[in-house]
C-alpha positions in Angstrom: 68.6 30.0 63.1 65.6 29.4 60.8 64.6 26.3 59.1 62.2 26.3 56.2 60.4 23.0 56.8 58.3 20.9 54.9 56.7 18.2 57.2 55.9 15.9 54.4 59.6 15.9 53.2 62.0 13.2 54.5 65.0 15.3 54.3 63.5 18.3 55.9 62.3 16.1 58.9 65.9 14.7 59.1 67.3 18.1 59.2 64.8 19.3 62.0 65.6 16.0 63.9 69.3 16.8 63.6 69.0 20.2 65.0 66.8 18.9 67.7 69.5 16.2 68.6 72.1 19.0 68.9 69.9 21.3 71.1 70.3 24.0 68.6 67.7 26.7 69.0 66.0 27.7 65.7 62.6 28.9 64.4 60.5 26.6 62.2 58.9 28.3 59.0 56.6 26.1 57.2 57.0 27.7 53.9 54.1 25.8 52.2 51.7 27.5 54.5 53.2 30.8 54.8 55.0 31.2 51.4 57.9 33.6 50.7 58.0 37.2 49.7 60.4 38.3 47.0 62.7 40.0 49.5 62.8 36.8 51.6 63.8 34.8 48.7 66.4 37.3 47.7 67.9 37.2 51.3 67.9 33.3 51.4 69.7 33.3 47.9 72.3 35.9 48.9 72.9 34.2 52.2 73.6 30.9 50.3 75.4 32.5 47.5 73.1 30.7 45.1 71.1 31.7 41.9 67.3 30.8 41.8 68.1 28.1 39.1 70.6 26.4 41.4 67.7 25.9 44.0 65.2 24.5 41.7 64.4 20.9 41.9 64.9 20.1 38.1 63.7 16.6 38.3 60.2 17.5 39.4 57.5 17.0 36.6 56.3 20.5 36.7 59.9 21.8 36.0 60.3 19.4 33.0 56.9 20.1 31.5 56.9 23.8 31.9 60.4 25.1 32.1 63.1 22.6 30.9 65.3 23.9 28.1 64.1 27.5 28.6 66.4 30.4 29.2 65.1 32.2 32.3 66.6 35.2 34.1 66.8 35.1 37.8 64.1 37.4 38.1 61.8 35.1 36.0 
């Protein structure tokens, strides 16, 4: 199992703590340091059965300023 972790994120830290409390073995990927390849993102989306737009944090200022109201394809 992998956890894509952001140490500054409260929910990410809570998820990590939960897995540790259950003694579940996992690999930590600090995605802000390592980034994602296009194939890794595609694999994650496929496993979750989600589209890119479903995974975007739409309340973030950068989304509102740059992308809100635009019609974007999954590739974009």
